N, C-alpha and C positions, 0 to 999 in steps of 0.2 A: 399807805395809811397803818395812821394809829390807829387802835384802839383803848378809851379808857377802863377803867368798868368804876358804876357809881353805885351807890347805896341812896334811892330812893326815898319820897316817905309824899302822901298826898293824902289833903286832908279834902273834907265835899262833908258842905253843910247847902243844903236844903233849907229859905226860910219861906214865910208864909205857912197855906194850908199843906199842911203835912208833913210837918219838922221832920229832920231828919242831921242823924250829922253820922261822921263815919271815919277814919285813917287806916292808912295802912303803908308799908314799907315793901319796898317792890329790890327787883336790881332794874340798871338800866346801862347804857352805854353813851362816853363820848364820843364819836368818829371823825377821824381830821383823814382828809382826803387829801392830802397835801404832797403824802411823799409816796413814791413808788412800791419801797420796800413795808411790810409788812410787820408791823409792831405788837404784837397781844399779849395778853396774858395764856401758861403752857395749859390751862386748860380749856381756851375756847377754839371754834372750829371755827373760821371764816370757807363764804362759798361752799357746804360739804357737811355732812348730814357730822353730828355731835349730843354730845350729851345738852351743852353749850354753846348756840353758834347764832353768828348772823353772816344773813347770804343781804348783796344787794339785790335782790334781785323779792325782795321781799317793800323794796320803800321804795315810791312813787313809779308807780305802774303805771305811767303812763305811755304813752307812743310806743315806739320800736321796743322790747324787752329783753332782745339780743343786744342795745348797746347797753351801755354803759352808766350808771347813776349816773355823772356829772353829765350826757349825754341828754338824757331823758332834762334831765331839770334845765339843761343849757337850751333844748327846743322848746321847749312852754314857757321858756320867761323872754326867750328871746335873745340874750344877748350871749357875749363870754369870760363863760367861768374863775377866777382868777385863781381860786381858793374858796375848801367850804367844808362846814364839820354838822354832821348829822347830830342832834341825841335822843335817843329811841328805845324803846326797849325788844329783845333778842327774839330768839327761838329756845325752848329747854328740850330734852324728848323729841327734835324737830315743830313743835308745837305752839305758835305762834298766835299773843294776843294784845295788837301792843294799839291802844284806844289813839297816842294823839304822838305825832314826830316835830322834831324841830330843824330844820333846815338854816345853818347860819350863812350866808354866803358872800362871797366879795363878787365882783367883775372886775375885768381888765380893765373896763374905767371909772372906777375908785368906788360907786354906791354899792352901798352893806340892803342886804336883805334875809327878810327871812320867810320862809317858805313852811304853814305849819301844816299839816296833813294830819286832818282826821279822818278816825272810822269808825263807824254802827255795825251790831252787832251784822248787817243782813253779806257783806262782801261790799258792803259802795264809800267812795272814799270822797273825802272834797280838797283842795287846793285853797289856799287862803297867803294871800303875798303882801307883805307889811314891809311898807320904805322906813330905812333906820332914820330916826330926828335926833342930831344933838346926840352920837350915844345910845338912844331910848329909841324901843317897837310898842309904840303903844296905838291900839290901831280895834275898833267896834264895826262891826259888823248886822243886820240882819242872819240870821241859822241859816234860813231855807234848807233844810239837811236836816230827813230822820238820826237824831242824836238821842237828848232822852225822850222814853212816850208822854211822862211825866212832864214836858214844856211841847209848847204850840211852836208850827213849826218857823213865826216869823218870830222870834223872839233874837232879844240884843244880845248880842255874844260879846266884853269889853277881852282887851288880850293887853295883859301889860308883862312887859320882859328888857331886857337884856342882855347883851352878848355875857356867854359864860366866866365869869374868868378865876382860874388857878383851880379849873375842874369843876367848881360849883356855881347855884346862882337858884332864882329860885323866881317861876310865874306863876301866872296868877291868869284864869280863866271867869269870867265869871256872866252868866246868864239869865234874860230878867224878862219879864212880861207883867206885866199888870204888877198885882201884889207876891206875885214868885219869884223869886229869885235864888238860881244855885249856883252860892262861893266856893272855886275849885283849882284846888296848888297844887306845883311838882318842885318840893324839892331836892338841890341832889347836893351829895357830896364825893370825893375821892373814896373809891370801897372799904380799903385796908384785906382788911384779914377776917373781914366779919360774914361770908360768900351761905355760911353753912349756913345763917340765919334767915338768909334770902330765897328758901328751897320752901314748894319748888312756886317757880315767882308767876311764870305763866300763866296757871292754872291757877290761882289765887288769885291773881289780877279778874280774872274774868267771874269765878265765884264768888268772892267780894261785887264786883258790881251788879247781879245778876238777884246774889241775895238781898242789897241792897232795894231793885227794886223790888220785888215782890214785900218786901218791908211800908214800903212806898205805899203801892198797890192797896196790900191791904189795908189802909187807912183812908181807901177812899177818896184818893185824891185824882182826879179825871186822867182818863188813860184814853193817848190819841194814840187809833190807830192806823200803821202802815201805809196803808192803802187811802187814808185820807187825805187829802191836800194835796195831791198829786198838783197842783201846777206849782206848789212854793214848793216842793223839793226839786231845786235847779241847781247846776255846776257842778253836779257831783261826776264819777266815775265807777265804775265796775269794774270788780275783781273779776280779770282772766290768767286763764293757766296755763 
């Protein structure tokens, strides 16, 4: 396991009713699971408590949590994994707020896939599987999941990304419904020595998302309750401890 810290930045732009725009920086990790030895920064703890930490049990909590992350992915995808890496956030003071993670997977037969793991604030997560086409991953699907309370459940989501190169990359996620559109991206690069600039990253991400939701709410944008459209909330899992 090799863990590379990344300096990440996200931009969110809401167009249509309730225009809103914001961006913030945060700490993330690119974790390669292709080596049995653990290579990591001295300040990062793995599968244990620490100021900064990552724990395999925080990710893809489908199936038997007593098995490895690789085994859980293999069982879900019904394939044998040759190698895989994970782009994600981690824990800070044992608190994690990780809205989306990306698993870059190569199978034994040469297939390449990305599993996108999308979380909401109700402890629910939805995996989306994207197949590689000529080095790129482009996919659109019906959301059918409660993410933003200001977009209907059957919004269309488009994801555009490619395999990270030299620890850098750009991921684009667009949500569309009628005249409403939310653009979000995730730009990342190797961290370097700027760790202190990203304190306290888990709490910062959580606060930023809730603060921006409040701003949109005050603009009187239609608010969709979690109890609405239950029949359109499909294909998700509930965090179980």
